[in-house]
TIKOL-367754 format. One record per atom (N, C-alpha, C): x, y, z; residue number from 0. Coordinates in steps of 0.02 Angstrom, whole numbers, always signed. Layout:
// residues N
NODE        x        y        z   resi
NODE        X        Y        Z    NUM
...
***
This chain:
// residues 69
NODE        x        y        z   resi
NODE     -388    +1102     -503      0
NODE     -384    +1059     -445      0
NODE     -414     +991     -462      0
NODE     -380     +937     -444      1
NODE     -404     +870     -455      1
NODE     -432     +841     -393      1
NODE     -496     +826     -392      2
NODE     -529     +797     -330      2
NODE     -544     +725     -344      2
NODE     -527     +685     -295      3
NODE     -543     +615     -296      3
NODE     -610     +601     -263      3
NODE     -648     +556     -288      4
NODE     -711     +537     -254      4
NODE     -690     +512     -182      4
NODE     -737     +519     -136      5
NODE     -721     +498      -66      5
NODE     -712     +421      -62      5
NODE     -741     +384     -108      6
NODE     -733     +315     -104      6
NODE     -736     +283     -174      6
NODE     -684     +245     -191      7
NODE     -682     +208     -255      7
NODE     -673     +137     -236      7
NODE     -721      +95     -251      8
NODE     -721      +24     -232      8
NODE     -661      -12     -261      8
NODE     -641       +3     -324      9
NODE     -586      -31     -354      9
NODE     -519      -20     -322      9
NODE     -509      +37     -290     10
NODE     -446      +52     -255     10
NODE     -435       +5     -195     10
NODE     -487      -19     -165     11
NODE     -479      -61     -108     11
NODE     -443     -124     -125     11
NODE     -457     -152     -183     12
NODE     -421     -214     -203     12
NODE     -346     -204     -210     12
NODE     -324     -145     -232     13
NODE     -251     -133     -238     13
NODE     -222     -124     -168     13
NODE     -259      -97     -122     14
NODE     -234      -93      -54     14
NODE     -224     -162      -22     14
NODE     -266     -209      -41     15
NODE     -263     -276      -15     15
NODE     -192     -305      -25     15
NODE     -164     -295      -83     16
NODE      -98     -326      -97     16
NODE      -43     -293      -57     16
NODE      -48     -228      -47     17
NODE       +1     -196       -5     17
NODE       -6     -220      +69     17
NODE      -66     -224      +95     18
NODE      -76     -246     +163     18
NODE      -56     -319     +170     18
NODE      -69     -362     +120     19
NODE      -50     -431     +123     19
NODE      +26     -439     +124     19
NODE      +61     -398      +85     20
NODE     +134     -396      +84     20
NODE     +160     -378     +153     20
NODE     +131     -328     +184     21
NODE     +155     -306     +249     21
NODE     +138     -362     +298     21
NODE      +80     -393     +296     22
NODE      +62     -447     +343     22
NODE     +110     -505     +338     22
NODE     +126     -526     +276     23
NODE     +176     -579     +267     23
NODE     +243     -562     +294     23
NODE     +266     -499     +284     24
NODE     +331     -480     +307     24
NODE     +335     -477     +385     24
NODE     +280     -460     +416     25
NODE     +279     -453     +488     25
NODE     +254     -513     +524     25
NODE     +241     -567     +489     26
NODE     +214     -630     +520     26
NODE     +261     -652     +578     26
NODE     +228     -663     +632     27
NODE     +265     -688     +690     27
NODE     +301     -634     +733     27
NODE     +303     -572     +708     28
NODE     +333     -523     +746     28
NODE     +284     -491     +800     28
NODE     +311     -475     +855     29
NODE     +271     -442     +908     29
NODE     +302     -379     +927     29
NODE     +263     -324     +928     30
NODE     +288     -259     +944     30
NODE     +262     -235    +1012     30
NODE     +307     -215    +1056     31
NODE     +286     -193    +1122     31
NODE     +273     -119    +1127     31
NODE     +297      -84    +1076     32
NODE     +286      -11    +1075     32
NODE     +266      +12    +1004     32
NODE     +227      +65    +1000     33
NODE     +207      +92     +936     33
NODE     +267     +111     +892     33
NODE     +317     +138     +927     34
NODE     +380     +161     +892     34
NODE     +416     +101     +858     34
NODE     +414      +45     +891     35
NODE     +447      -14     +863     35
NODE     +412      -37     +802     35
NODE     +346      -33     +803     36
NODE     +303      -54     +741     36
NODE     +321       -2     +687     36
NODE     +319      +62     +702     37
NODE     +330     +114     +651     37
NODE     +400     +107     +622     37
NODE     +449      +93     +662     38
NODE     +518      +86     +635     38
NODE     +521      +24     +588     38
NODE     +490      -29     +607     39
NODE     +486      -90     +566     39
NODE     +451      -76     +499     39
NODE     +395      -38     +500     40
NODE     +360      -22     +442     40
NODE     +400      +21     +396     40
NODE     +435      +74     +424     41
NODE     +479     +115     +384     41
NODE     +533      +75     +351     41
NODE     +561      +26     +389     42
NODE     +614      -17     +361     42
NODE     +585      -59     +303     42
NODE     +528      -87     +314     43
NODE     +498     -128     +263     43
NODE     +487      -88     +198     43
NODE     +457      -27     +205     44
NODE     +445      +14     +147     44
NODE     +508      +37     +111     44
NODE     +559      +51     +152     45
NODE     +622      +76     +124     45
NODE     +660      +20      +83     45
NODE     +647      -42     +103     46
NODE     +682      -96      +71     46
NODE     +647     -127      +11     46
NODE     +591     -101      -10     47
NODE     +557     -125      -68     47
NODE     +594     -100     -130     47
NODE     +599     -141     -178     48
NODE     +628     -117     -242     48
NODE     +585      -72     -282     48
NODE     +613      -37     -332     49
NODE     +575      +10     -373     49
NODE     +514      -21     -404     49
NODE     +520      -82     -425     50
NODE     +466     -116     -461     50
NODE     +402     -125     -414     50
NODE     +413     -131     -348     51
NODE     +361     -138     -303     51
NODE     +312      -78     -306     51
NODE     +343      -18     -305     52
NODE     +304      +43     -307     52
NODE     +278      +60     -378     52
NODE     +324      +50     -426     53
NODE     +302      +63     -496     53
NODE     +242      +22     -516     53
NODE     +242      -42     -501     54
NODE     +184      -83     -518     54
NODE     +123      -60     -480     54
NODE     +132      -45     -416     55
NODE      +74      -21     -376     55
NODE      +44      +42     -401     55
NODE      +88      +91     -421     56
NODE      +64     +154     -446     56
NODE      +31     +143     -511     56
NODE      +56     +101     -553     57
NODE      +24      +86     -618     57
NODE      -45      +56     -609     57
NODE      -50      +10     -563     58
NODE     -117      -22     -548     58
NODE     -166      +30     -528     58
NODE     -145      +73     -482     59
NODE     -193     +125     -457     59
NODE     -211     +174     -514     59
NODE     -163     +194     -556     60
NODE     -178     +240     -609     60
NODE     -224     +209     -660     60
NODE     -215     +146     -674     61
NODE     -257     +109     -721     61
NODE     -329     +107     -694     61
NODE     -336      +91     -632     62
NODE     -402      +89     -600     62
NODE     -434     +156     -600     62
NODE     -398     +209     -584     63
NODE     -426     +277     -580     63
NODE     -449     +299     -651     63
NODE     -410     +284     -703     64
NODE     -430     +304     -770     64
NODE     -492     +267     -795     64
NODE     -501     +207     -771     65
NODE     -561     +170     -788     65
NODE     -620     +190     -747     65
NODE     -610     +215     -686     66
NODE     -663     +227     -636     66
NODE     -688     +300     -641     66
NODE     -644     +348     -647     67
NODE     -662     +417     -645     67
NODE     -689     +439     -711     67
NODE     -736     +484     -709     68
NODE     -765     +509     -774     68
NODE     -717     +552     -810     68
***
């Protein structure tokens, strides 16, 4: 079993880029229902190209191998 530490400071920086990308994509949009926001988020994630996820996964894996014992 592989257990992750409850908190890894370096992972937070990789989350920043994902959240920044979402914030930029949603700029100016107003959601009146939770479902509308969720649908827009699913649409955003589904329309990312493979490189978006591959580079993000690589960044996280690089951080984890440097951080974990």
